[in-house]
Structures are given as C-alpha cells and as structure tokens.
TORDRENKOL-30948 format. One record per residue: residue in one letter; x, y, z of N, C-alpha, C, O, CB in turn. Coordinates in Angstrom, 3 decimals. Each point is the difference from the previous one (the first is absolute). Glycine has a CB too. Layout:
{type=A, nx=X, ny=Y, nz=Z, cax=X, cay=Y, caz=Z, cx=X, cy=Y, cz=Z, ox=X, oy=Y, oz=Z, cbx=X, cby=Y, cbz=Z};
...
***
This chain:
{type=M, nx=-44.269, ny=-11.559, nz=9.040, cax=-0.564, cay=0.035, caz=1.043, cx=-1.453, cy=-0.460, cz=-0.295, ox=-0.743, oy=0.659, oz=-0.727, cbx=2.388, cby=1.049, cbz=1.594};
{type=N, nx=-2.096, ny=-3.122, nz=-0.140, cax=-1.459, cay=-0.643, caz=0.181, cx=-0.341, cy=0.310, cz=0.919, ox=0.142, oy=-0.947, oz=0.774, cbx=-0.069, cby=-0.642, cbz=-1.695};
{type=P, nx=-0.735, ny=2.909, nz=1.699, cax=-0.767, cay=-0.201, caz=0.993, cx=-1.270, cy=-0.491, cz=0.730, ox=-0.899, oy=-0.320, oz=-0.778, cbx=2.223, cby=1.372, cbz=0.149};
{type=P, nx=-1.491, ny=-1.130, nz=1.399, cax=-1.454, cay=-0.460, caz=0.715, cx=-0.962, cy=0.270, cz=-0.349, ox=-0.336, oy=0.926, oz=0.739, cbx=1.010, cby=-0.906, cbz=0.692};
{type=Y, nx=-1.562, ny=-0.228, nz=-2.227, cax=-1.134, cay=0.481, caz=-0.513, cx=-1.237, cy=0.156, cz=0.572, ox=-1.104, oy=-0.043, oz=-0.543, cbx=2.159, cby=-0.673, cbz=-0.874};
{type=G, nx=-0.705, ny=0.939, nz=2.805, cax=-0.711, cay=0.373, caz=0.851, cx=-0.748, cy=1.490, cz=0.366, ox=-0.197, oy=0.678, oz=-1.009, cbx=1.604, cby=-2.542, cbz=1.384};
{type=R, nx=-1.701, ny=2.269, nz=0.464, cax=-0.360, cay=1.492, caz=0.445, cx=1.317, cy=0.768, cz=-0.200, ox=0.014, oy=1.105, oz=-0.543, cbx=-1.876, cby=-1.739, cbz=2.411};
{type=E, nx=2.919, ny=0.048, nz=-1.434, cax=1.430, cay=0.684, caz=-0.037, cx=0.934, cy=0.662, cz=-1.012, ox=0.990, oy=0.729, oz=0.071, cbx=-1.228, cby=-2.183, cbz=1.287};
{type=I, nx=-0.688, ny=0.742, nz=-2.595, cax=0.370, cay=0.153, caz=-1.177, cx=0.549, cy=1.534, cz=-0.177, ox=1.167, oy=0.108, oz=-0.378, cbx=-2.839, cby=-2.045, cbz=-0.298};
{type=G, nx=1.010, ny=2.987, nz=0.890, cax=0.101, cay=1.347, caz=-0.368, cx=1.139, cy=0.384, cz=0.430, ox=0.679, oy=0.663, oz=-0.784, cbx=-2.797, cby=-0.221, cbz=0.782};
{type=R, nx=2.709, ny=-0.760, nz=1.471, cax=1.256, cay=0.269, caz=0.866, cx=0.939, cy=-0.646, cz=-0.907, ox=0.954, oy=0.723, oz=-0.288, cbx=-1.872, cby=-0.712, cbz=2.797};
{type=W, nx=0.919, ny=-0.975, nz=-2.951, cax=1.428, cay=-0.851, caz=-0.595, cx=-0.122, cy=0.795, cz=-1.677, ox=1.000, oy=-0.101, oz=-0.711, cbx=-1.108, cby=-3.045, cbz=2.357};
{type=V, nx=-0.872, ny=3.752, nz=-2.093, cax=-0.074, cay=0.452, caz=-1.256, cx=0.594, cy=1.271, cz=0.360, ox=1.031, oy=0.184, oz=-0.647, cbx=-3.012, cby=-1.466, cbz=-0.410};
{type=E, nx=1.695, ny=2.260, nz=1.882, cax=0.762, cay=1.378, caz=0.393, cx=1.158, cy=-0.297, cz=0.133, ox=0.835, oy=0.529, oz=-0.733, cbx=-2.360, cby=0.504, cbz=1.813};
{type=N, nx=1.984, ny=-2.168, nz=0.109, cax=1.592, cay=-0.136, caz=0.050, cx=0.369, cy=-0.074, cz=-1.087, ox=1.075, oy=0.600, oz=-0.014, cbx=-0.827, cby=-1.581, cbz=1.756};
{type=A, nx=-0.559, ny=0.443, nz=-3.144, cax=0.668, cay=-0.553, caz=-1.133, cx=0.038, cy=1.463, cz=-0.610, ox=1.070, oy=0.318, oz=-0.519, cbx=-1.911, cby=-3.098, cbz=0.234};
{type=C, nx=-0.033, ny=3.574, nz=0.281, cax=0.269, cay=1.495, caz=-0.747, cx=1.057, cy=0.803, cz=0.936, ox=0.549, oy=0.905, oz=-0.629, cbx=-3.190, cby=-0.686, cbz=-0.442};
{type=N, nx=3.044, ny=-0.330, nz=2.383, cax=0.471, cay=0.705, caz=0.998, cx=1.420, cy=-0.318, cz=-0.660, ox=0.639, oy=0.795, oz=-0.689, cbx=-2.473, cby=-0.912, cbz=2.944};
{type=E, nx=2.311, ny=-1.513, nz=-1.841, cax=1.084, cay=-0.554, caz=-0.509, cx=0.777, cy=0.703, cz=-1.443, ox=1.114, oy=0.486, oz=-0.198, cbx=-2.368, cby=-2.564, cbz=1.437};
{type=A, nx=0.162, ny=1.870, nz=-2.012, cax=0.418, cay=0.359, caz=-1.741, cx=0.428, cy=1.706, cz=0.234, ox=0.741, oy=0.530, oz=-0.828, cbx=-2.943, cby=-2.464, cbz=-0.847};
{type=R, nx=1.718, ny=2.658, nz=2.761, cax=0.698, cay=1.324, caz=0.183, cx=1.106, cy=0.251, cz=0.446, ox=0.695, oy=0.996, oz=-0.207, cbx=-2.320, cby=-0.567, cbz=0.375};
{type=R, nx=1.857, ny=-1.449, nz=0.547, cax=1.113, cay=-0.140, caz=0.790, cx=1.469, cy=-0.852, cz=-0.937, ox=1.106, oy=-0.225, oz=0.492, cbx=-3.207, cby=0.174, cbz=1.832};
{type=G, nx=1.793, ny=-0.178, nz=-3.304, cax=1.040, cay=-0.460, caz=-1.025, cx=-0.462, cy=-1.558, cz=0.017, ox=0.924, oy=-0.811, oz=-0.068, cbx=1.315, cby=2.685, cbz=0.529};
{type=T, nx=-3.217, ny=-2.254, nz=-0.401, cax=0.160, cay=-1.849, caz=-0.175, cx=-1.214, cy=-0.169, cz=-1.198, ox=-1.074, oy=0.601, oz=-0.032, cbx=1.763, cby=-1.627, cbz=3.101};
{type=V, nx=-0.278, ny=0.225, nz=-3.839, cax=-0.712, cay=-0.515, caz=-1.025, cx=-1.277, cy=-0.919, cz=0.625, ox=0.457, oy=-0.969, oz=0.606, cbx=1.843, cby=1.071, cbz=-2.149};
{type=V, nx=-3.587, ny=-0.062, nz=1.557, cax=-0.869, cay=-1.058, caz=0.341, cx=-0.589, cy=-0.406, cz=-0.985, ox=-0.555, oy=0.744, oz=-0.808, cbx=0.281, cby=-0.104, cbz=2.678};
{type=V, nx=0.326, ny=-2.365, nz=-1.971, cax=-1.231, cay=-0.557, caz=-0.816, cx=-1.120, cy=-0.587, cz=0.753, ox=0.333, oy=-0.843, oz=0.833, cbx=1.217, cby=0.359, cbz=-2.514};
{type=A, nx=-2.733, ny=0.729, nz=1.578, cax=-0.884, cay=-0.579, caz=0.868, cx=-1.178, cy=-1.088, cz=-0.784, ox=-0.210, oy=-0.001, oz=-1.213, cbx=0.707, cby=2.349, cbz=2.751};
{type=L, nx=-0.956, ny=-2.947, nz=-0.866, cax=-1.142, cay=-0.829, caz=-0.803, cx=-1.001, cy=0.212, cz=1.027, ox=0.192, oy=-0.218, oz=1.196, cbx=1.098, cby=-1.731, cbz=-2.611};
{type=L, nx=-2.420, ny=2.405, nz=0.877, cax=-1.184, cay=0.446, caz=0.385, cx=-1.361, cy=-0.261, cz=-0.381, ox=-0.349, oy=-0.077, oz=-1.178, cbx=1.815, cby=1.302, cbz=1.450};
{type=P, nx=-2.116, ny=-1.342, nz=0.553, cax=-1.352, cay=-0.028, caz=-0.703, cx=-0.651, cy=0.641, cz=-0.742, ox=0.523, oy=1.105, oz=0.144, cbx=-0.562, cby=-1.789, cbz=1.116};
{type=A, nx=-0.774, ny=0.816, nz=-2.001, cax=-0.112, cay=1.302, caz=-1.241, cx=-1.038, cy=0.483, cz=0.680, ox=-1.069, oy=-0.199, oz=-0.577, cbx=1.740, cby=-0.601, cbz=-1.932};
{type=R, nx=-0.775, ny=1.570, nz=3.901, cax=-1.423, cay=0.652, caz=0.681, cx=0.280, cy=1.074, cz=-0.358, ox=0.520, oy=0.864, oz=0.705, cbx=-1.197, cby=-1.962, cbz=1.232};
{type=T, nx=0.328, ny=1.214, nz=-3.260, cax=-0.148, cay=1.635, caz=-0.522, cx=-1.204, cy=0.683, cz=0.611, ox=0.002, oy=1.195, oz=-0.298, cbx=0.979, cby=-1.738, cbz=-2.028};
{type=D, nx=-1.790, ny=0.265, nz=2.920, cax=-0.719, cay=0.808, caz=0.848, cx=0.045, cy=-0.223, cz=1.454, ox=-0.773, oy=-0.528, oz=0.799, cbx=-0.500, cby=0.698, cbz=-2.629};
{type=T, nx=2.741, ny=0.555, nz=1.944, cax=0.185, cay=0.078, caz=1.302, cx=0.547, cy=0.780, cz=0.408, ox=0.944, oy=0.142, oz=-0.776, cbx=-1.109, cby=-1.672, cbz=0.827};
{type=R, nx=0.297, ny=2.592, nz=1.124, cax=0.802, cay=1.072, caz=0.246, cx=1.397, cy=0.008, cz=-0.186, ox=0.711, oy=0.887, oz=-0.473, cbx=-2.290, cby=-0.578, cbz=1.769};
{type=W, nx=2.010, ny=-1.949, nz=-0.651, cax=1.905, cay=-0.009, caz=-0.105, cx=0.394, cy=-0.053, cz=-1.583, ox=1.104, oy=0.347, oz=-0.418, cbx=-0.634, cby=-2.004, cbz=2.854};
{type=W, nx=-1.399, ny=1.235, nz=-3.150, cax=0.372, cay=-0.102, caz=-1.541, cx=0.443, cy=1.421, cz=-0.476, ox=1.152, oy=0.278, oz=-0.336, cbx=-2.927, cby=-2.230, cbz=-0.141};
{type=H, nx=0.354, ny=3.113, nz=0.496, cax=0.063, cay=0.831, caz=-0.258, cx=0.943, cy=1.070, cz=0.726, ox=0.262, oy=0.998, oz=-0.672, cbx=-2.191, cby=-2.005, cbz=-0.176};
{type=R, nx=2.316, ny=0.949, nz=1.763, cax=0.938, cay=0.674, caz=0.796, cx=1.661, cy=-0.598, cz=-0.230, ox=1.008, oy=0.670, oz=0.226, cbx=-3.221, cby=-0.263, cbz=1.561};
{type=Y, nx=2.195, ny=-1.495, nz=-2.174, cax=1.633, cay=-0.298, caz=0.402, cx=0.117, cy=-1.077, cz=-1.649, ox=1.042, oy=0.125, oz=-0.643, cbx=-0.832, cby=-0.231, cbz=4.417};
{type=V, nx=-1.012, ny=-0.606, nz=-4.171, cax=0.333, cay=-0.748, caz=-1.275, cx=0.267, cy=0.858, cz=-1.195, ox=0.957, oy=-0.082, oz=-0.769, cbx=-2.336, cby=-1.698, cbz=1.604};
{type=M, nx=0.224, ny=2.743, nz=-0.869, cax=0.191, cay=1.255, caz=-1.192, cx=1.143, cy=0.137, cz=0.283, ox=0.540, oy=-0.910, oz=-0.628, cbx=-2.494, cby=2.238, cbz=0.335};
{type=R, nx=2.866, ny=-0.698, nz=0.928, cax=1.035, cay=0.306, caz=-0.109, cx=1.180, cy=-0.476, cz=-0.177, ox=1.084, oy=0.571, oz=0.125, cbx=-2.254, cby=0.303, cbz=0.582};
{type=A, nx=0.876, ny=-2.209, nz=-1.077, cax=0.990, cay=-1.135, caz=-0.590, cx=0.678, cy=0.388, cz=-1.327, ox=-0.654, oy=0.811, oz=-0.656, cbx=-0.838, cby=-2.587, cbz=1.694};
{type=V, nx=2.497, ny=1.432, nz=-1.503, cax=0.308, cay=0.222, caz=-1.336, cx=-0.573, cy=-1.069, cz=-1.078, ox=-0.502, oy=0.378, oz=-1.059, cbx=2.531, cby=0.755, cbz=2.079};
{type=V, nx=-1.932, ny=-2.257, nz=-0.726, cax=-0.714, cay=-0.929, caz=-0.682, cx=-0.888, cy=-0.587, cz=1.174, ox=0.083, oy=-0.026, oz=1.228, cbx=1.749, cby=-0.439, cbz=-3.189};
{type=I, nx=-2.888, ny=-0.081, nz=0.825, cax=-1.296, cay=-0.974, caz=0.633, cx=-0.092, cy=-1.064, cz=-1.341, ox=0.102, oy=0.390, oz=-1.163, cbx=-1.850, cby=1.743, cbz=2.838};
{type=R, nx=1.518, ny=-3.660, nz=-1.239, cax=-0.141, cay=-0.757, caz=-0.805, cx=-1.331, cy=-0.577, cz=0.557, ox=-0.125, oy=-0.266, oz=1.196, cbx=2.613, cby=0.055, cbz=-1.972};
{type=F, nx=-3.369, ny=0.047, nz=-0.037, cax=-1.101, cay=-0.882, caz=0.514, cx=0.404, cy=-1.578, cz=-0.789, ox=0.582, oy=-0.111, oz=-1.079, cbx=-2.707, cby=2.427, cbz=1.365};
{type=V, nx=1.679, ny=-3.336, nz=0.508, cax=0.272, cay=-1.437, caz=-0.153, cx=-1.132, cy=-0.346, cz=-1.096, ox=-1.032, oy=0.671, oz=0.031, cbx=2.043, cby=-1.228, cbz=2.572};
{type=E, nx=-0.905, ny=-0.185, nz=-3.311, cax=-0.982, cay=-0.298, caz=-0.945, cx=-0.597, cy=-1.302, cz=0.619, ox=0.852, oy=-0.885, oz=0.084, cbx=0.334, cby=2.039, cbz=-2.214};
{type=G, nx=-2.322, ny=-1.480, nz=2.547, cax=-0.628, cay=-0.893, caz=0.869, cx=0.339, cy=0.322, cz=1.747, ox=0.258, oy=1.019, oz=0.640, cbx=-0.064, cby=-2.833, cbz=-2.897};
{type=R, nx=-0.367, ny=0.225, nz=2.628, cax=0.268, cay=0.365, caz=1.167, cx=0.944, cy=-1.032, cz=0.525, ox=-0.015, oy=-1.125, oz=-0.498, cbx=-2.099, cby=2.362, cbz=0.715};
{type=L, nx=2.981, ny=-0.918, nz=0.805, cax=1.582, cay=-0.492, caz=0.455, cx=-0.361, cy=-1.445, cz=0.467, ox=-1.097, oy=-0.164, oz=0.534, cbx=2.303, cby=2.638, cbz=0.440};
{type=K, nx=-0.414, ny=-3.464, nz=-1.127, cax=-0.209, cay=-1.235, caz=-0.017, cx=1.266, cy=-0.489, cz=1.198, ox=0.985, oy=-0.336, oz=-0.657, cbx=-2.187, cby=0.254, cbz=-2.170};
{type=F, nx=1.446, ny=-0.041, nz=4.144, cax=1.319, cay=-0.159, caz=0.613, cx=0.512, cy=-1.485, cz=0.010, ox=-0.835, oy=-0.815, oz=0.393, cbx=0.264, cby=2.838, cbz=1.034};
{type=G, nx=1.453, ny=-2.376, nz=-1.688, cax=0.429, cay=-1.483, caz=0.242, cx=-0.910, cy=-1.275, cz=-0.510, ox=-0.492, oy=-0.204, oz=-1.110, cbx=1.516, cby=1.327, cbz=3.139};
{type=G, nx=-1.063, ny=-1.760, nz=-1.050, cax=-1.182, cay=-1.193, caz=-0.295, cx=-1.316, cy=0.439, cz=0.128, ox=-0.889, oy=-0.743, oz=-0.415, cbx=2.258, cby=-0.925, cbz=1.267};
{type=A, nx=-1.704, ny=2.936, nz=-0.261, cax=-1.393, cay=0.213, caz=0.011, cx=-0.972, cy=-0.569, cz=-0.340, ox=0.337, oy=-0.268, oz=-1.153, cbx=0.408, cby=1.548, cbz=1.102};
{type=E, nx=-2.125, ny=-1.853, nz=0.208, cax=-0.765, cay=-0.147, caz=-0.907, cx=-0.751, cy=1.063, cz=-0.474, ox=-0.526, oy=0.005, oz=-1.113, cbx=0.646, cby=-1.913, cbz=1.867};
{type=N, nx=-0.199, ny=2.973, nz=0.200, cax=-0.808, cay=1.108, caz=-0.927, cx=0.360, cy=1.194, cz=0.261, ox=0.364, oy=0.386, oz=1.110, cbx=-2.190, cby=-1.524, cbz=-1.243};
{type=S, nx=1.723, ny=2.079, nz=-1.272, cax=0.583, cay=1.427, caz=-0.004, cx=-0.208, cy=0.697, cz=0.700, ox=-0.932, oy=-0.285, oz=0.750, cbx=1.000, cby=0.259, cbz=-2.239};
{type=A, nx=0.494, ny=1.097, nz=1.665, cax=-0.771, cay=1.556, caz=1.191, cx=-0.955, cy=0.584, cz=-0.345, ox=-0.107, oy=0.499, oz=-1.121, cbx=1.857, cby=0.303, cbz=1.727};
{type=P, nx=-2.702, ny=-0.747, nz=0.367, cax=-1.357, cay=0.404, caz=-0.405, cx=0.071, cy=1.569, cz=-0.526, ox=-1.040, oy=0.659, oz=-0.016, cbx=-0.086, cby=-2.413, cbz=1.852};
{type=F, nx=2.009, ny=2.162, nz=-2.138, cax=0.240, cay=1.721, caz=-0.364, cx=1.058, cy=-0.001, cz=-1.090, ox=0.800, oy=-0.924, oz=-0.145, cbx=-1.201, cby=1.975, cbz=2.679};
{type=P, nx=0.373, ny=-0.287, nz=-3.065, cax=1.153, cay=0.702, caz=-1.231, cx=1.316, cy=0.680, cz=0.745, ox=-0.071, oy=0.774, oz=0.954, cbx=-2.094, cby=0.022, cbz=-2.721};
{type=S, nx=3.085, ny=-1.140, nz=1.282, cax=1.188, cay=0.361, caz=0.721, cx=1.001, cy=1.143, cz=-1.137, ox=-0.283, oy=-0.023, oz=-1.198, cbx=0.134, cby=-2.740, cbz=2.778};
{type=A, nx=1.087, ny=3.540, nz=-1.165, cax=0.883, cay=0.751, caz=-0.617, cx=1.636, cy=-0.011, cz=0.794, ox=0.287, oy=-0.191, oz=1.181, cbx=-2.649, cby=1.633, cbz=-2.032};
{type=V, nx=3.105, ny=-1.200, nz=-0.159, cax=1.132, cay=0.275, caz=0.368, cx=0.177, cy=1.310, cz=0.074, ox=-0.433, oy=0.657, oz=-0.946, cbx=1.072, cby=-2.508, cbz=0.206};
{type=V, nx=0.093, ny=2.629, nz=1.964, cax=0.016, cay=1.736, caz=-0.329, cx=1.597, cy=-0.255, cz=0.592, ox=0.489, oy=-0.753, oz=0.842, cbx=-3.491, cby=2.444, cbz=-0.324};
{type=V, nx=3.545, ny=-0.603, nz=-1.464, cax=1.244, cay=0.797, caz=0.308, cx=0.063, cy=1.171, cz=0.387, ox=-0.355, oy=0.873, oz=-0.792, cbx=0.995, cby=-1.955, cbz=-0.450};
{type=F, nx=-0.159, ny=1.467, nz=2.612, cax=0.590, cay=1.304, caz=0.540, cx=1.520, cy=-0.026, cz=-0.456, ox=0.742, oy=-0.982, oz=0.028, cbx=-2.410, cby=1.128, cbz=2.145};
{type=T, nx=1.935, ny=0.960, nz=-2.541, cax=1.317, cay=0.402, caz=-0.027, cx=0.557, cy=1.534, cz=0.482, ox=-0.679, oy=1.027, oz=-0.029, cbx=0.434, cby=-2.784, cbz=-1.776};
{type=P, nx=1.394, ny=1.666, nz=2.172, cax=0.631, cay=0.971, caz=1.071, cx=-0.271, cy=1.498, cz=-1.271, ox=0.030, oy=-0.139, oz=-1.223, cbx=2.399, cby=-1.914, cbz=3.086};
{type=G, nx=-2.602, ny=2.987, nz=-1.341, cax=0.134, cay=1.145, caz=-0.638, cx=-0.801, cy=0.130, cz=-1.315, ox=0.070, oy=1.026, oz=-0.677, cbx=2.071, cby=-0.976, cbz=1.797};
{type=K, nx=-2.837, ny=-1.016, nz=-1.440, cax=-1.254, cay=0.132, caz=-1.150, cx=-1.449, cy=-0.303, cz=0.649, ox=-0.342, oy=-0.837, oz=0.836, cbx=2.015, cby=-0.066, cbz=-2.823};
{type=T, nx=-2.339, ny=1.816, nz=1.345, cax=-1.254, cay=-0.182, caz=0.673, cx=-0.542, cy=0.134, cz=-1.758, ox=0.667, oy=0.290, oz=-0.993, cbx=-0.678, cby=0.898, cbz=4.240};
{type=A, nx=-1.670, ny=-1.579, nz=-3.094, cax=-0.482, cay=-0.061, caz=-1.317, cx=-0.938, cy=1.488, cz=0.045, ox=-1.131, oy=0.126, oz=0.470, cbx=1.161, cby=-3.187, cbz=-0.837};
{type=S, nx=0.689, ny=3.949, nz=-0.172, cax=-0.620, cay=1.353, caz=0.494, cx=-1.242, cy=-0.163, cz=-1.253, ox=-1.068, oy=0.563, oz=0.240, cbx=3.570, cby=1.267, cbz=0.933};
{type=D, nx=-2.379, ny=-2.526, nz=-2.383, cax=-1.070, cay=-0.257, caz=-1.047, cx=-1.115, cy=-0.586, cz=0.224, ox=-1.080, oy=0.094, oz=-0.583, cbx=2.580, cby=-0.157, cbz=-0.555};
{type=G, nx=-0.946, ny=-0.978, nz=2.637, cax=-0.657, cay=-1.264, caz=-0.175, cx=0.844, cy=-1.207, cz=-0.412, ox=0.572, oy=0.149, oz=-1.080, cbx=-2.427, cby=1.237, cbz=0.531};
{type=P, nx=2.020, ny=-2.340, nz=1.063, cax=0.497, cay=-1.597, caz=0.102, cx=-0.011, cy=-0.510, cz=-1.870, ox=-0.868, oy=0.046, oz=-0.872, cbx=-0.602, cby=-0.708, cbz=3.970};
{type=V, nx=2.438, ny=0.349, nz=-3.076, cax=0.250, cay=-0.963, caz=-1.383, cx=-0.857, cy=-1.345, cz=0.793, ox=0.335, oy=-0.654, oz=0.988, cbx=2.657, cby=1.604, cbz=-2.318};
{type=V, nx=-4.357, ny=-1.061, nz=0.359, cax=-0.610, cay=-0.811, caz=0.264, cx=-0.064, cy=-1.571, cz=-1.019, ox=-0.205, oy=-0.047, oz=-1.213, cbx=-0.765, cby=2.379, cbz=2.405};
{type=R, nx=1.123, ny=-3.072, nz=-0.605, cax=-0.268, cay=-1.222, caz=-1.519, cx=-0.488, cy=-1.199, cz=0.666, ox=-0.356, oy=0.058, oz=1.177, cbx=2.493, cby=0.558, cbz=-2.906};
{type=S, nx=-2.179, ny=-1.723, nz=1.046, cax=-0.373, cay=-1.332, caz=0.548, cx=1.054, cy=-0.815, cz=-0.323, ox=0.706, oy=0.174, oz=-0.994, cbx=-3.053, cby=0.059, cbz=0.808};
{type=M, nx=2.540, ny=-1.498, nz=1.333, cax=0.799, cay=-1.326, caz=-0.550, cx=-0.505, cy=-1.064, cz=0.035, ox=-1.019, oy=-0.260, oz=0.640, cbx=2.619, cby=1.000, cbz=-0.121};
{type=R, nx=-1.102, ny=-1.348, nz=-1.054, cax=-0.636, cay=-1.715, caz=0.103, cx=1.443, cy=-0.862, cz=0.981, ox=1.223, oy=0.058, oz=-0.130, cbx=-2.880, cby=-0.154, cbz=-3.085};
{type=V, nx=1.021, ny=-0.430, nz=3.888, cax=1.023, cay=-0.939, caz=1.008, cx=-0.458, cy=-1.212, cz=-0.194, ox=-1.178, oy=-0.352, oz=0.056, cbx=1.647, cby=1.839, cbz=1.790};
{type=K, nx=0.837, ny=-2.395, nz=-2.168, cax=-0.287, cay=-1.750, caz=-0.271, cx=0.630, cy=-0.646, cz=1.339, ox=-0.019, oy=-1.220, oz=0.165, cbx=0.351, cby=1.096, cbz=-3.133};
***
C-alpha cells in the first residue's frame, strides 16, 4: 500500500491495521512521520518497521522525497506486544 501522503493518511493506516486484524497481510510504504498521532496509534502496532536509508527517488524524478520513508508490515493475528522489529534498509 502506498497511500496518499496528505491529511487522510491516518485513515489509510488505520484501515491497514484493521485489514490485518481481519486476516490480510499489509505492507505499506509510508512517510516516517514518527511525531504524528497516526504513527503512534497504528504503525507502532505493526510487526515490522524498516526505515529506508536516505530519501526515496521515484523513476526519473530529478529530486528525492523531502522526508524519510519506512516500509511497515501489518500481519494477521500478530501484534508487536513488545514493540515492532525495527531496522533500516537500503533501497537501490
């Protein structure tokens, strides 16, 4: 899932969390907005959070994203009761 990064992102991430509770594995590419309410309410329930090293650059874009990103995995029946597995990853 790569949701719109505007004001509605919290609803998208909440839906991803809910879909995982219903049995769907959801992998989301999200801005790493660790200072937001939606990050703490929903992303911190994920099983895996992988912070992308550096800034993403899509296709032939001239500039990279102005914010850091993370790949977040929500899985059915599993929650990060002791906190998610957090690591960094390199994207080429």
